[in-house]
C-alpha positions, 0 to 999 in steps of 0.5 A: 416952441413956436414952430409946428411940425408937419402933419404926419397924416397928410405929410404936410399937404393938408389933403388926404387923397382917397381914390380920385377924391381929395379931402381936407385932412381931419388931423390938421384941418387942411393946414398941413401942420400940427402943434407939438404936444404939452410934453414936448413943450414942457421938456423944451422949457425944462419943466414938468408937464404938470407945471406947464399945464398948470401955468402955461397951457392956457396962455399958450393956447390963447396966444396960438389961437389968436395968432392962427386966426390973425394969420388966416385973416391976413391970408384971406385979405391977401387973396382978396387983394390979389384977385382985384 
């Protein structure tokens, strides 16, 4: 449940190349990974998708977003430390 999958649009690169220009992938926002959907998560938890959406989707999204933000902040901090 916690492991995202490789973005199918950019194949995990985070960039879409168009001729000589590379832009951040709009599906994964440049991260190269996308989350599995609620159907997949509910199946892994052996519950109906409606039950998952009702009980777990909110806390899951909150936790996922909180951890994603923390990871991005840690990456920025590391980049700053390496540049010094």
